[in-house]
N, C-alpha and C positions, 0 to 999 in steps of 0.2 A: 603382748603388753609393751613390746619394744617401741613401737611407733607411738603409742599413747604416752609413754613416759616422756618422750621428747616434747610432745605437744603440751602436756600438762606443765612440764618444767618451764617452757617458753611462756605460757600464759601467766604463770605465777610470777615470773621474773620481769616480764615486759608489759604486762597489763595489770598493774597493781590495783586498779579500781574494780576489778571483778570481785563480786561478793561471794559467789559460790561456784564450784565446779562439780557437777554431778557426773559420776563415772559409772557406767553400766559394766559390771563385771560378773562373769558366771563363776560359780563354785567349780573347783577343779581338783581332782585327785585327792579328795578328802579335805581340801582346804576351803574354808569359807571365803566369800568374796572379800570381807573386811580383812581377813588374814593375808590375802593376796595383795591387797592395796598397801597394807602396813609393810609387807616385805618389799614391795616396789619402792616405797618412799625411803627405805634404808639404803638404796643404791647410791653409788658415788655420784650419779647424775644430779642428784638433788642437793649435794653438799653446798654448792655455791649459792643457790637461791635461798636455802635455809639460813645461810650466814648473812646474806644481804637483806632478807626479809624474814626475821624471826617470827615464827608462828604462822607463816603463810600456808603451811600444809593443813591448817585447821579449816581452810576454805573448801577442802576436798570432801565431798560427801559420797560415800560408797553406796551404790545401788545394786543389789543382788538381782540378777536376771539373765536372760539369754534371748538372742534375736530369733531363735527357733521356737520360742514359746509364745502362746497367745498373750497379747498385751505385753509382750517382752518379759512376762513373769513378774510384773510389778504389782505391789500391794496397793490397796486403795490409799493408804496413808502416804506412800511415796508419790503416788500419782497426784495427790493434792498439793504436795510440795512442789512438784515440777510445774503444775498449772500456775502456781503463785509466783515462781521464781525465774523460769527459763525463758530466755530471749534469743539464744543462739544455739543451734544444734550442729555438732560435727559428727558425721556418721562414717566410721572407718571399719566397723566390724564386718568381717567376711572370712570365708575360708580361702586361703591363698595357695592351697595345694593344687598342683597341676593335674594330678591323677585322682582327685576326689571323685567318688561315685556321683553320677549325675543327680540322683535323687537328693542327696545331702547338699550338693552344690546349689541346687534349686532352692531348697529350704533356707539356706543361709544367704545366698547372694541375690535372690529374687524375692522370695517370700519375706526374707528379713527386711528388705527395703520397704515392702508394703507395710510391715508392722511398725517400722520407724515413721513412715508417713502417717499412719493412723494415730500415732502418738502426737506427731507435730500438729495435726489438725485440732487437737484438744488443747493446745497451748496458746492462750490469747495474747501473750506478750511476744510471741515468736516473730522476729524480724529477719532471720537469716537461717538458711539450711545449706550446709556444705557437705557434699557427698564425695567420698574418695573412691574413684574407680581405678582404671589402669590404662596406660598408653597403648596396651596391647589388646584392648577390648575389640578393636577392629583390625587385628593383625592379619586377617584373612584377605584383606584388600591388596590389590596389586597397583596401588597408586599412593600419592601423598595423602596421609591421613590428616584430615582437617579437624578443627576444633568444633565439631558438630556431632549430633546424635544420628547414627546411621540406622536405617530400617532393617528389620530382620524378617525372616520368612514365617515366623510364628509369634504370636502375641505373648507377653509375659504371663498374663493370667491363664492362658491356655497351658503353659508349662507348669504353673503352680497346680492347676486342676489335674493335669496328667500325673504329676508326682504323687497326688493324693490317692488316685484310684487304680492306676496301672500296677500290674504285678511286676516284680523285679525282673523276671525273664523278659517280659514284653518291653519294659523300659530299657533294658540293656540291649535288646535286639534293634530298637529304633534309634539308639544313641548315635551311631555313625551318620545316619541320614539327617538327624537333627543338627549335629555339629557342623556338617558340611565341610568347609575349608578351615574351620576353627581347629587348632591343634589340640585343644583340651577343654575340659568342662569349665575351667576357671575363666578363660577369656570369653567363652560362649555365654555363661551366666552373667558375667559382668556387663556385657553389651545389652542383654535383656533387662538387667537392673537399671541401666540408664534410661531405657524407654519407659519403664514403669514409673520411674521418678519424674520424668517429664510430663507424662500423662496424668499422674496422680497428685502432683504437688499443689494444684489449685492456684491460689494467689500468693503462696509463700515464695518470697525471693530466694532463688535457689541457684547454686553453682555446682559444677562438677569439676573436680581436680583429677587429672590423669597423670600420675607419676609413672616413670619408666621403672627400671630396676632400682628399688630403694636400697641404698647401701650405707656404709658408716658415715657418721657426721663429718662435715667439712670443718666447721669451727665450733659449733655449740651442740650440746652443753660442754663437750670436751672434744678436741680434735681426734678423729678416728674412733669415736665410741661406737660400739656394736655389741650385741649380746646374743646373737644367734648364728647358726651356720647356713642360713638361707642364701640361695643364688651365688653371687660372686664371693661371698664370705666363705662358703664351702669350698670354692675353687682355691682360694688363698690358703686355707687350712690344709686342703688335700695336697696341693703342690708344695706347700711350705714344709710339710712333714715328710715329703717324698713318697707319700702313700698313693697319690694319684700321678700317673706318668703319661697318660694319653687320654684324649677325648675327641669326639666328633665335632667338627666346626670348620668354618671358612676363616682362615687366619686374617682375612681382610674385613670380616664382619665388624661393624661398629657396635661397641657395647654402650648402650644407652643407660649409663649409671647415673643415678640421682641421689646425692647425699640427703640423708633423712632430714637434716635441719633446713635444707632448701624446700623440701616438700612441706614441712610443718609451717614454714614462713608463708608459703603460698596459700595454704589452707586458712591461716589466720587472716591474711589479706583478703581472701574471698569472703570471709565472714564479715569483714568491714565493708567490702564492696556491696554486698547484698543489702546490708542495713542502711547504708548511706545513699547509694544510687538507686535502690529499689527497681532492679531490672524487671521488665515484663516477661522476658524469655529466659529460659535456662541457658546460662553461659557455661561453656566448656573451656578449660584451661589445661594445656599440656605442660607438665612440669618436667622439663628435660634440660640438661646442660646444653649450652650453645653447640649446635651440631657442627659448626666450623671448628670447634675445639674439642672434638670427640676423640675417643681412643678405640683402636681396633683390638681384637682378641690377641693378635700377634704382639702389638705394642704393650698391651696390658701384661702379658706373661713375661715379656722381656724386662719391663720395668720392675715387676715383682721379683724376678730372679736376681736383679741387682740389689734390691732392698733386702731380700732374704739372705744374700751373701754377707751383708753387713749386720743384719739382725736375725740370725737363724733362730729357729724354734727348738726349744729344748726337747719337745716330743718327737723330733725328727727320727725316722727309722731308716731313711735313705737320703742321699744328697738330692736336694730339690732340682727337678728338671721336668719339663713338660713338652709334649708333642701334640700339635693340633693337626688333624688331617680331615679332608673331605671324603676320603674313601672309607666306606663301611668295611670292606674286606681288609684293608690295611690296618684299620683300627682294631679289628678282631685279632689280627696277627700280633699287634703291639700289646693288646690286652693280655693275650696268652703269654707272651714273652716277659712283659714287665709286671703283670699283676698275678695272673692265675698260677703260672708255673712256680714263681718264687713262693706264693702263698701255700701252694700244695706241699712244697718241700719243707717249708717252715712248720706247717701243721703236722706233717709226718714226724719231723724231728721232735716237736713238742709232745706228740702222742707217745712216742717212744720213751720220753722222760716223765710221762704221767701228768703232763700239764694240759691246760685247757686248749682245745682246738677251736679256732673261730675265724682265722684270717681268710680262708677260701670262701666261706659263707658270707663274710662281710663284704668281700669284693663283689660277690654276686648281687648283693643288695645295692651296693654303690653303682654298679653297672645299670641296674634296673632304674634307679633314681636318676642317673645322668641321661638316660634315654629320653626322658620327658623334656629335657632342655635342648635337644638337638635341633628342633625347629627354630629356636631362637639363636643358637650359635651358628646356624647355617644361613640365616637371612638378616637383612638390614632393612630399616624403614626410614622414610622421611616424614617428619611430623611438622605440621604448620604450628607456628607459635605467635600468630598475629594477636590473638586475645591476650596472651601472656604479656606481650610487649605493651599493649594498651593498659593492662592492669598495673604494670610497673610504673608507667608514666603518671597514673592517677595518684600515686603515693607521693607525699612530700619527701624532700631530700632526707630528712631524719628517719622517716619510716622506710625509705628505700634501703638505708643503711642497716636499720634494725631488723627489718623483715626481708632480707635479701633472698631473691629466688631467680633473678634474671641476670646472672653474672657472666661477663665476657672474660674476666681476668682469672679464670679458674686454672690453677697450676696442677697438672696431673702428677708431676714428680713429687711435689710436696704432699699432695693428697694421698697417693698410693703408699708413700712411706708411712704416713700416719695411719692409714688403713691397715697396713701390715702390723704395725705396733699395736693397734687397737685389737686386732684378732689375737695377737700374742698375749696381751695383758687382760682384756676383758672377756674374751671367749674361752681361750685355752688356760686362763688363770696362771700365766707364767710371770715370774718376777724378773724385772729388767736387771736386778742385781746379779742374776745368774747368767747374764749374757756371755761372760767369759767361758762358763761351763758349756754353753750351747755351741760356742765357736770351737772349743776343743772337741766336742762330739762331732761336729761337722767335719773337722779335719780327719778324725779317725774313720768316719764313715766313707770319706772320699778315698782314703788309703785302701780300705777294705774293698771298695768298689773297683778301684783300679787293679788290685791284685786278682780279684775274681774275673775281671775282663781279660787279664793276661792269661790266667789259667784256662778260661774258655777258649781263647784264641789258640792256645797250644793244643788243646783237645781236638779242636776242629782241624788243625793242620795235621795232627796225628791220624785222624780219621780219613782225611783226604789222601794222605800218603799211603795208608793201608789199602784204600779202595782203588787207587790208581797204579799200584805196584811200584811206587817210588821206593827206592832202596832205604834201608835203615840208616845209611850214612847221612842222608838228607835230614832225617829225624834227629840224628845225633848232632848235626850242625846247628839245627834249630834250637835244641835244648842246651 
């Protein structure tokens, strides 16, 4: 819902002539769709727009359904309302898990697109369809990725059919061959979803927006706002708490981070573009910060270390520091030294005290989850943004300012500071009023860490002395 929250807030605040916003929401964990939307609207994200436009949230109509269900699970009554009212469709529902089982990824990211198209063809007032894909849909290519739809070795409908009749064992067995150079089921199914969209949209004016790694907001609705641990946010939380000390990656790899408000602004702009320009072809737009002003993993961690020193996290368990290495072997050594060994010792200590043992197992989960990111932390891509530049120029000056997405004046230092503060406040729910306590904790942890390093050094020297026959006098001098 994170992405949808920003989109809905922007539409309510900057497009006041909109009469209704229908939101497809699936029931989850015992909560009905309407309850989920009611909770969403209580978030701090909507405070400003509710103050500026009282009653604006009455425009939101909750539609209970799911993209994996036939007809999206819509009732006849809701379908009639959509037929009478809807003129623009934004489709962003998908599974974004990199390690999603292929069958489920197909049902959501390919068959889900088909179900949305089926709905769109029933809407007589529809003038615009905007589909949210990913810049990594074609990350298997060893060339500049252009704003076009690339062919695949299998048709989308063939994948949908195979997912229906193949057994799990057969489907799992052919998965490596199907994926080819794709690193995971997410990028693979998103690329097929684009082809299905192009071939099945008919005469509907359609655009595809390909954001890179969607991260905390740059300016709106609040600087640094984020509400989940996905991708770069997980790294900030992990390194910020001292929980994550090492990861696989090329320090020089460029991180294609895209603030969520820039993505939302492009999506809305594409909605306008389709309705006004009525393009005959499906247009693809890369939503990426200017690559001349990008940030590497090395620079990202360095800047985060600086901001964390000034704004430490209260949940910190060790002093923040992080190492990025391209060596699988060296990373395993670092994981053992910095993660598994301390976790094992702490768990043993807690077990002896009758407390819950969980740290070692949690690190195992983290290592498994981080392994799916290695392809992206080891590689960089060049993305064409010709269409993106043209779209920006089509907007008037006021709209360029209001719906900014092609910015050259992006300041990473300010953004990463706000990103860190956003993770601290909105994700980890820490109060900035307790910053002094966090700094005190940071100082205490640094002292403990230095003492432990000193003790470890002495033990190593003692061991070396014993093994090499150095006299006890040398040991006495050391201590």
